[in-house]
N, C-alpha and C positions, 0 to 999 in steps of 0.2 A: 706042379706044372700040368699034371694030368687033369686036375680039377679045372684049371683055367682053359685047357683045350676043350673039355666037355662043355664048359660054359660058352665058349666061343662057337662051338658047333651047334649048340641049341639056339643061340642068337641068330646064327646063319640060317637055320631052318625057319625060324620065325620071320626073318627078313625076306627070304627068297619066296616072293609071292606066287610065282608060277612054278616053283619046284623044279627049275631047270639046272640047279647046282651052280648057277652063275648069278652074280649080283650086278644089276645095272645101277646107275647113279642113285635113284630114289631108294632102291633096296639097300644099297650100301649105307645110305644115310640112316635108314631104319636099323641097320646092324650096329652102327657106331653110336647113334643117338636114339635108342629105343623109346626114350621118354617123350620124344617129339611126335610119335605116331600112335594113333589109337590102336592100330593093329599089333604093335610090338611092345607097348608100355607095360603090359602085364608081366613081361619077362623080368622087368626090374623088381617087381614085387616078389616073384619066385626067387630071384637071386638074393634079395635082401633077407627073405625068410631063411634061406639056406645059411647065409652069413651070420645071422643073429640068433636063430633058434637052436641054442646049444643042446637042449634036451630033446629036440625033434618032436615036440608035442603039438606043433602047428600053431603056436602062439608065442609071443615074445613078452617075457616078464620084465619088470623094471630092472632087475639085476642083469638080465641078458642085454637089455637096451643100454644100460650104463657101461657094461663091459665093451660093447661095440663102440659107443661114443668115446670112451677113453682110448680105445685102440686107434680110432680114426682122428683123434685130436692131437695137436702138437703139444709138446712139453710146456710151451708158453701158455697155451690155452688152459691146460690142466692145472697150472700153477696159480691161476686166478682163484682166490679164496671163495668166490661165489660160483665157480664153475659147476660143481656137483649139484648144488641146490638149484641153480638155474635149469640144468638139464633134467633133474627130477621133476621140477615144476612144469617144464615143457611136456614131459611125458604124462603127468597126471592131469594137467589142466587142458592141454590141447590135443594130444595124440590119442589118449585113452577116452574115446568119445562116450562109451557106455559105462565108464567108471567101474570096470570089473578087475582092474589092476593088471591087465595084460593087453597086448595089442593083437587083435585078430588080423587075418589077411586083409579084410576090408579096411580096417583102420590103418594098416601099413600102406595100403594102396592110396588112401586119402592123403597120407603124409608124403609119399614119394611122387605121386602123380596127381596132385590136388586138382579138384574141380573148382576151387575157389581162387581168388586173386592172390597170387604169390607175394606181391608187393605189400598188400594189406597184412597178410600173415607175418611177413618179416617185420613189419612195423610193430605189430602186437608183440612179437617175440622180443624185439629190442626194448619196447616199453617195459615189458615184464622184467627184463634183466636189471633195470635200474629203479623200478617202482617200489621204493622201500616201504611206503605206507600202504601199499596194495590197493590204491584207489583207482587203478587203471588209467592214471594220468601221469605224465612226466612233468614234474615241476622244474623250474629253473635251477633250484638247489640240487635236485636229483641229477639233472643233466650235468651240472658243474662237478658234482661229486664223482661222476663216471665220465668225465670229459674225454678221456682217451678212447673210450668205446664209442661215444656219440660224435664228438666234434671231428674226429679223424675221418668221418664219412663225408665231410663237407670240404670242398676245395679251399685252400688258404686264400685264394683271391676273394672269396666271399667275405671273409673277415676284414680284409683290407678295404673292400668296397664300402662296407657299412661302419667302419671304424677308422676315420681319417687319421687320428693321432696314433693309432696302433698301440696305445699304452695299456688298454684294458682288454686287448684281444686275448681270449683264451688260447692256449696252445692247441692249434687245430690238428696236429698230428705228431707222432713220434717217429715218422719216417725220416731216415737219415738224408734222403735225397732232397727233402724240402728244407 
């Protein structure tokens, strides 16, 4: 609890632009969503480094990263047989920009508050998770092999619209409400 209070206090100080100890609406937004403000996004990097850097050496090893990812992921996610490999590949292929086997504060910042298109990055991450032949393309066969991962992202109405007889429609989702 003491740790969380110190973290909230630090966020408050970052967000309180005029240092009057009171947060107005825009300052409160920076306090709650520091990733949305150039002024406060650096705090996310500091917090993530504190959370993941177990040996306090100022960088995050693959082991520290995997420990954090495992702690933050659900049991269902961790039970996926490809989970660890996908996460390790994400670390080595995308996060560790200089390929020194650790994440620096700058690499951590690039991950948490990217300057690139987040949608494109998510697309590449999803392709990598099913790209069995590592050709950086997702074939129909690869998509169908991992259909729960990919097709659940698309609304069921899409499948009905483009498949009138509904007989060959892949199962779009395993959500019970559908």
